[in-house]
Structure formats: C-alpha cells, structure tokens
N, C-alpha and C positions, 0 to 999 in steps of 0.2 A: 398811329404811333407804334413803333416796334416794341414787343414784349421784352422787358429787361430780364437779364439772367443773373442769378445769384449762385455762386459756387461755394459750397461748404467743404472744408478739408480738416479732417481730424485723423488721429493715428489708428483708428479702427472703425469699421462699419458698425460694429456693436455699439460703440460710443455714440455715433450719430443717431442710431435707431432708439437707444434707450434714453438719451439725454436731450436730443434736439428735435424729436418728432413734433412736439408742440410748436416750436419755432418754424419748422418746415410747413406745417399746416397753415400757420399764420401768414407766412410769406406767399404760399400758394393762394390763400384767400385774398391777399392784397394784389394779386395779379402777376406775381413774379414766376418765372421759370426757374426751378431749383435743380442744381446739379450737385453731385457728391463726388469727391476725389479722396479715396482712402484705400489702404491695403485691403485686399479681398479676404473675406472670412465667411463663415456659414450664415451670417446675417446680411450679407450684401444683397441677396435676392429680395429680402424683405424691404429694403430701401426702394427697390423698383416697384414693389406692391404699394408703397406709400406714395407713388407718383413721382419719385425722384429719378433723374437720369444719372445712373451710377457709372463711374469710370474708375477702374482699378489703378492703384499706384503702389508699386513695391516700395517698402520702407523698412530700414533697419531701425527699429524703435528704441532699442536700448544701447546700441553701440555709440562710440565716440570717435570713430575713424574719420579723419579728414577726407580720405579718398571716397568712402561710402557716402558721406554727407555732401561732398561735391557732386557726386553722381545723382544724389537725390535732388539737389538744386537744378541740375540739367533736366531731370525727369519732370520737375515742376514747370520749368521753362517750356519744354516741348508740349506738355499737356495744356498749359494755359494759352500758349500761342495757338494751339489747335481749337480749343473750346471758346476762347475769347469771352469770358464772362464780363459783366459790367462791374460787379463787386465780388471780391474774394473775402470770405469769412474764415479766419484761421483760429484753430483751437489746438491746444497741447503744443509742446515745445517745438518739435521739428516742423510741423506745418506753419506755426507762427513765425518761425525764423526763415526757413528755406522757401516756403510757399509765398510768404510776404515779399521776400527779396525778388523772387521771380515775377510776381504780379506787378510790383512797382517798376521793374525793368521794362515791362510791357505797357505801362500806363494804365493798369487796372487799379481801381480804387480798393483799398484794403481796410477792413475792420477786424481787429484782433480781440481775443478773449483770453486773459490769463486766468485759467481755471484752477491753478495751483502751481507752486514753485518747484515741487518735486525734489528728487534726490540731490541735484546739483546745489540747491540753496540750503538743503538740510545739512549736507556734509561740508559745504564751504570750500575754501582752498582754491587751487588753480582752476578746478572745473567750474566753480561759481563765477570766477573772474572771466573765464572764457565765454560762458553762456551769457553773462551780463553784457559783454562786448557784442556778441552776436545779436542779442535782443535790441541793443541800442541801434545797431545798423538796420535791423529789420523794421523797427518802429518809427524811424525818423520821418517817413513820409506817409504813415498811416493816418486815416481820417479820425478814427476813434480807437482807443484801447480800453476795453472793459476789464474791470477787476471784480473779483467776487468777495473781497473783504478789504477794509481800509488799510490794514497793516501791509498787505502785499502792494497795494497802490503806493503807500508812503515809502516803502523800501525802494520801489522803482523810481519814485520822484527823488529821493535822497541820493540815489546813485546816478541820477540824471540819465536814466535809461529811456524815459518817456517825458514828453513835454506836459506840463500841468494842464494846459487847455485841452489836451486829448484824453486825459485819464478820467474815466468815469466808473462809477460803482453800479453793480447789478446784484440782486439777491440770488446769487448762484445761477443755476440753470432753471430755477423756479420749480414749482411742484403743481401738478394737476390735482386740485383738491377734490375733484369728483372721482377720479380714478383711484387716488390714494385717500381713502376715507375709513373711519373706524368700522370694524367688522365684529359681529358677534361670533364667538367661538365656543365650542363645547368645553365645559369645565374639565380640567385635567385631574390629576391625582393629588393636587395640593402642592406640587413642586413648583418652584420658580425657575424659569429658564432665561438665560442671558444669551443673546444672539449678536455675533459680530458679522456684519455684511460688508465685504470689501474684497478686492483682489488680495490674494494671499502673499503679502509683502511684509518684510520686517518693518519697513517704514510705517505701515499701518498699525503697528503695535500688536501684531499677532503673537509675538513671543511673550509680551507682557500679559496679554489676555490669557495665554496658557498657564503662565506662572501664577497669575492671580487666581485662576480656576483651581489650581492645586491647593493654594492656601485657603480658599474659601471652602473647598470640599472637606478639608480637615475639621472645620467647625460646623459646616452645614452640608453633610454628605448627600442630602436629597436634592441639592441644587443641580441644575443642568446647564451645560455650556456648549454652544453650537457655533460652527463656522460655516458661512455661506459665501462663495465667491470663487473666482477663477484660480486654479492652480496652474503651474507651468507658465506664468506670465512672462512676457518678454521684458524683463526689468532686472536691473543689476541687484536689486534687493529682494528678489523672489524667494519665497519659502519653498523648499524642495518637497516633492511628493513623499519622499522617505520620512521627512520630519512629521508630516501630517499623519502618515500611517503609524508612526511610532507613538504619537499622542493618542491615536485612537486605540491602539493595542493597550496602552497604559490605562485607558478608560477615563482620561481627564476631559476630553472634548469629543463631540460628534461632528464629523465633517459631512455636510449636507450636499456637497457638490456645488454646481452653479445653476442658475435658473434664469430664463427670460422673464419670469414674473416673480418678483420677490414678495408680493403681497401676502400670499398664504403663509409664508414663513414669518413675516413680521407680525401678522395677525395672531399666530400661535405662540409668539414669544411674550414674555412678561416685561422684558427690558432690552433695549437695543444699545450696543456698546461700540464705541470707536476710540481706541487709545492711540490714535495717529500722532505722528511727530509734527506734522504741519499739513494744513489743507487749504484749499481755496474756499469752498463752502460745501461740505460733504453731503452728497446726495442721500446716502443711507440715513443720516440723521434727519434730513428734511422729510424723507419718506416715512420714517418712524414717527416723527412729530405729527405729520398730517394724518396718520392712522391712530393718533392718540395713545402712543406708547411712551412711557418714561425712557429717558436716555441717560447714558453715562459717556462722557467724553473727556479728553485731555484738555487742559487749560492752555491751548495753543491757538494761533490764528486760524480762522475758519470754524473750528469746533466751538470756540467760546462765543461766536456770534449767533449760534443756534441754541446753545445750552445755557440756560439761566439757573445757576446753582440754587437748589432748593425750591425752584419754581416749576420747571418742567423736567428736571433731572438733576444730575450732579456732575461737577467737574473734579478731575483728579490730576495729579502731577504727571507730566510727560515722562516716558521711559522709567516709570516707577510702578512695578507690579504691586508693591505693598499699598501704595495709595489707591490704586485701582481696586484691590481686594477690599479695602475699607469702604469704598463707595458701593461695591456690590453688597457687602454686608449691611450697609445702611438700607439699601433697597429690600433686602431680605427681611429686615426688621419692620418694614412698613406693612400696614394692613392692605388688603385688596382695595378698599375704598381710597386709601391714601395714594396708592399707585395710580388708580384711575383719575384722581384729582391732578396728579402730575401730567398724565397723558392729556387730559382735557386742556390744561394750560398750554401744552405743546401744540395741540390742534389750533387753539386760538392764535398762538404766535405765528404758526404757518399761514393761517388765513390773513393775518394783518400785514405780514412782512414778506412772505415768500411765494405768493400766488404767481403761477407761471405767466399769467397775463401781463404782469408788470414787466417781465423780461421781454416777452414778444413785442409789446408796445414800444419799448425803448429801442429794440433792434429795427423795427419798421421805421421809426422816426430817424434813426441814424442813417439807415440806407437811403431814405428819401432825401435827407439833407446832403449826403455825399453825391447823389446823382443830380440833384437840383443845383447845388452850388458849385460843383466841380465837374462839368461835363468832360468825359474822357476824350482825349485827342485821338 
C-alpha cells in the first residue's frame, strides 16, 4: 500500500511550526508523509528538522489585489499538480481560499480550518462580502471545515458559506499540556505584571492595552505592562515600530520583542491579557491557562470561550480601554493566593477542554474518512 501524503498550507512557516507541530507528529505517527507549503521565513528550516518536506510558496498575505491573488491561485495549481498530495489541509484565509480552489480543481481532497475571521469580518462592508463569496466557492467541495468556536461556525452557516454537514468544531489548535505547564519562578519585587502576547496589530487590542496601562499606572504606579510578539507584521492593521518606540520612551509599556518560546515570559507574568476584537480560539490565552496564569480578555467570540469571568480570569468590553483598566485593577486588588486560584481553574479548564490530543485525533479521523470514503480519481 502506497504511503498517503498530507500537505499543510498556512500563510507562514512560523505558524505551522508553532501551532501545528503536534498535529504533524500525530500524522507522522499515523504513517502519513507530511508536506508543508508556505512562504519562506527563518523558521522554514525547522520544519525540515521536524521531518516535514517543505516547499516555499510566495504569498502577498495582506494585499487584496485581484491580480496578485490570481497569481497565487496559479502558484498553488502548479505546486499541487507537481506534489500531488492525497489531502490538502488549509489554514488562514488565502490558503483556505486559493489553495482549496486549486486542490479541488485537481481532484485533491480538502479539509479546511477557519482559525479566525480576521480584519475582513471585523470591518465588514464590501471586503467581508467579497471574502464571504470566495469562501463559499472554496468550501463547496471540501470534505470538512473545522471551526474554532461556535459563533464563527454559525456565522458561516447563516451566510450559507458552508454546508451544515461539513461544519465541525475544534478546541482551537489545542495545547500541549506537558510543554505548557505551571512553572515555579523566583519571587519579584512585589509588583504585578500584565503581559499581552500577540502580533502587534490594532485588531489585537494593542492600543486599548496601552491606554489601559496609562490609566492603571495613575492609580497603581508599581504595575508593569509588557508586549510580546511580532512587529512589522504583514497585515493592514499592523502597529508601527514608531508607535511602540514612542510608548517605550513614555515608559507606559515594555516591548519584549518576539520569541520562539513564550513560556519563560508567561511564567514571569502575573496575568496574561488579550483585548482582541475577535478571535478563533486565541493561542496565547490557551498557553496562559495551561501554565496556570489568570487571564483578561474581551467579551468577543473566541476569547469568551476560554475566559470564564470570575473563574479563571475576567472579561472586559471590546474596544474599551476603561473597561480593560477596571479588569486590571480588579486583578491588582487580588491577593497572590486568589490569583493562583484563578490560574489553577484555568489549568483545569485547559486540561478538560483544550488538550491538543483532542485536535489531533479529530484530524486523523477526518483524513481517514476522506481517504476511505472518497478515493481520489
């Protein structure tokens, strides 16, 4: 029996390495050959070290040019015709749309993952209508479309973008509970630190985090506020380097850069914050919960599925720095034991609902069903 080939395509090699490594190992363990098709970056070589056959694919990740997107479709068509995988796994908007269309044109089975709806659905208008139409075309012959929260799934069902029988829920990308586990850290100087882990985008609520930090520091000057994540992201809502440098000069936040391993930074923080406008199921909150840290997040899809108000953290209103500041002040008023109780509840929730093994098992099942029930012509 020939070894079956699974091709994963996402908009960055970094994304595959950081969020899909567990899935890759599970697929390899199930006997599949795994390929990756993504734009080259400094993490591409690490995919090879993971045993993945990596193939570069240039991609304009933030543009909306029909000409460039048409070229991307042709690149996918050429790459998939050459590689001939048995199943195409698509993540993020452009691989989900143009990669799926190319795969289906070649008779390759497709499984999609809507990990978040992004700027198009946050801003609405013509861009949302256009993207909805493209998703509808791309998903019409998919075997399965995974969603990371019920609200995103229901939106796609209401707009008739995906057929109900194909729409399934996953607990995000899952979390490796052994890798992300509580750590003992050396006690600090009695200050409480708040950490935002995300790409530096306005849609992630970075501006609200900074404004809330200013307000909280007026009442609790000993509190610390930190940003960790990519600057200069290829995204229409990217925060500029000049903005971050200005905030640092002002003394309101510390920018920690980005890291391949966020665990030491989460371990050193007292509370992890994500004031995002909308999410699929945010990885940073999963990581913080697994490491037994209290969390603060906006009451929006994705974030509210991880954050139970008053149980493992606190919810605040979206796009509202004042509401975020009040949640931070609530955390500051808690004792260390009370913060630890919130963190313990978060760890228990991560174990019960978001174990990475749940995700990998459902993917392996979906791939086996696609191959068994629908042999490729």
